[in-house]
C-alpha positions as CSV (number, residue, x, y, z in Angstrom):
1,M,97.4,103.8,99.3
2,K,100.8,105.1,100.4
3,E,103.8,104.7,98.2
4,V,105.5,102.2,100.5
5,E,102.4,100.1,100.5
6,K,102.2,100.2,96.7
7,N,105.9,99.0,96.6
8,I,105.2,96.2,99.0
9,L,102.1,95.1,97.0
10,L,104.1,95.3,93.8
11,E,106.8,93.1,95.3
12,I,104.2,90.5,96.4
13,Y,102.6,90.6,93.0
14,E,105.8,90.1,91.1
15,K,107.1,87.3,93.4
16,T,103.8,85.4,93.9
17,S,101.7,85.8,90.8
18,N,103.3,82.5,89.5
19,G,102.0,80.6,92.4
20,R,104.9,81.0,94.8
21,S,104.5,82.3,98.3
22,L,106.5,84.8,100.3
23,N,107.3,85.1,104.0
24,F,108.1,88.1,106.1
25,S,111.8,87.4,106.1
26,H,111.9,88.1,102.4
27,F,111.0,91.7,103.1
28,Y,113.4,92.0,106.0
29,N,116.2,90.9,103.6
30,I,115.3,93.5,100.9
31,T,114.2,96.4,103.1
32,G,115.9,96.0,106.4
33,K,112.5,96.7,108.1
34,E,111.5,94.6,111.0
35,N,108.8,92.0,110.4
36,F,106.1,93.8,112.4
37,N,106.4,96.9,110.1
38,I,105.7,94.7,107.1
39,R,103.2,92.6,108.9
40,A,100.9,95.5,109.5
41,V,100.8,96.4,105.8
42,V,100.2,92.8,104.8
43,E,97.4,92.4,107.4
44,N,95.8,95.5,105.8
45,F,96.1,93.9,102.4
46,K,94.5,90.7,103.8
47,D,91.6,92.8,105.2
48,K,91.1,94.3,101.7
49,G,91.3,90.8,100.1
50,L,94.4,91.6,98.1
51,V,96.6,88.9,99.6
52,I,95.9,85.6,101.3
53,E,97.8,83.8,104.0
54,V,98.8,80.3,102.9
55,K,100.8,79.2,106.0
56,E,101.8,81.0,109.2
57,D,104.0,83.9,108.1
58,S,103.6,83.0,104.4
59,F,101.3,84.7,101.9
60,E,100.6,85.2,98.3
61,I,98.6,87.5,96.0
62,S,94.9,86.7,95.9
63,S,92.8,86.7,92.7
64,K,91.4,90.1,93.7
65,G,94.9,91.3,94.2
66,L,96.0,90.0,90.8
67,D,93.2,91.9,89.2
68,F,94.1,95.0,91.1
69,C,97.8,94.8,90.3
70,K,97.2,94.0,86.6
71,S,95.0,97.1,86.3
72,R,97.9,99.2,87.7
73,W,101.1,97.6,86.5
74,A,100.5,95.1,83.7
């Protein structure tokens, strides 16, 4: 996993592990990157089962993602 991907996953973990969800505009606000750049990374995380989409353009960490993140950062 690339460093930028780790940082994105960490941000998702920190912001959504309490049950909240994030949308792509959150990342645009903190990174200045266009949504499609972040979307590709999040789609990759979804394919790996690390995040789940809860509404269109909103997502949160999955239980598998929680386990993965806790093993790295908790």
